N, C-alpha and C positions, 0 to 999 in steps of 0.2 A: 478467650475467643479472639480469633484473628480479626483485624479490621476488614479484610476482604470478606469474611463471613458476615460480619455485622452489617456492612453496607452493600452487600451483593445486590446488584440490579437497581440500586437507589441513587448512587452517585458515582462519578468518575473519581475513584479514590486516588489514583496517581496524580491527577491534576490538582485535586484538593490538597494533597500532602505537599506538592511542589509549591503551591501558593502559601501554605502555612509556613513552610521553611523560609520562603522569601520574606514574608511579612515579619516573622520572628527575627530574622537577620537584620532587616531594616530598622526594627525597633530595639535591637540589642537584647532580645530575649533568648534564653537558652532553649534550644530545640534540637533534638537528635533524631535519629532514625528509630522509628518504632513501628511494629506491625501487629501489635496486640493491644487489646483493651483489657483493663482489669477492673474488678468490682471495687469501687472506692467507698463503699458504705462505711466500713470500719475506719477508714482514713478520715471521713467526715465526722464520725463520732469522736475520734481522738482529737480532731481539730476543735471541736466544741470544748473539750477538756483543756487543750492548750490555751484557748481563749480565756478560760476561767483562771488560768495561771498567768495571764498577762503576756503570753508568748504566741498568741494567735497568728500575727503577721509573719513572724519568723517560721512558724510551723507550716503555714500555707505556702510560703515561698519554698521551703525545703521539699514539700510534697510535690509542688509544681515541677521543680527541677528533677526530682527523682522520677516522676512519671513521664514528663515531656522531653527531658534532655537525656536521662540515663536509662530509660526503658525499664525501670524497676517495677516489680509487681507490688503496688501499694495495697493490694488486697491481702497480703501475707502478714501475719502477726510479727514475724521476725523482722521484716522490713520496717514496719511501723515503730517497733520498739527501738530499732537502730536509729531511725530518724529522731525519735524522742530523745534518745541518749546523746545524739550529736548536737542537740540544742540545750543540753544540760537540764533537761526535764527528768524527773525521777522515773526511771524505767520500770521499777516494780509497781509504782502507782499507775503508770500507763498500762501495764499488763492487767492490773486489777480492773481498771476502767473498761478495757476491751473485753475481758472475760465476763464481767458482770453487765456489760452493755449499759453502763451508768448514764450515758448521754444519748441513748437511743431515742427517747421521747422528744428531746430538743431537735434532733435531726428530722424525726417524723413530722414535727410541727413546721419546720422549714420546707419540707417536701409538700405538705398539704397547702401551705401558703403559696408556694410556687405554682402548684397545679391549679389552684383557684384563680391565679392571675393569668393562666394560659401559657406558662412557660413549659416548653417541651424539649428544649435542647440547651446545652451549655457550650459556650457562654451565651447568656441572653442579657441584654441591657434594656431596661424599661425606664422610660422617663415620660411623664405626662401622657400615658396611654400609648406611646409609640415604642415599638420593639425594634431592636437590632439583634440578630441572631448570628452566632458564629464569629469567626475571625474576620472582622470587617475592616476595610481600609480606614486609615486615620481620618480621611475626609468625611466618611460617613459618620464616624463618632463625633467629629467636630460639628457637623450639621445637626445631629441630634441635640447636642449641648446648646448650640446657638438657638435652634428652634425652641428649645425648652427654657430659654432665657437664663441659662446658668452662667453666672459671672465668674471671671477668673479670680482665683484666690490670690490675695496680695501676699507677696513674699516678705 
């Protein structure tokens, strides 16, 4: 589905995308042009599997880059298997996980928990009952953490 179709009449997509590009550049995050959204359900299920293999962070970083920077369709089996392979994860095992939907229940549980907490969009940050939704400025995130009395991690 195109982003125009998804957000028609709800947001000024052009200004939102311009802001996202600006914030991503300021933060050094990869972000390319994209005009479509893809169903990420299978990517989430494969993410749970990658986590079980100790490769969750690398997988999530790769999916982020594929989706937001490279406009790859992370709803396609071939794309997900290529991502798994690029991380030296066993591709045939990944295929089996996706075909059998082995991690479906874990993702369903995540979705139920999020829904129960009132999460309706991604990203959503929740701390002590306060929500931040969307690509928020650094200052807003900093305020949430300070208000939540989160201390800096010692290096």
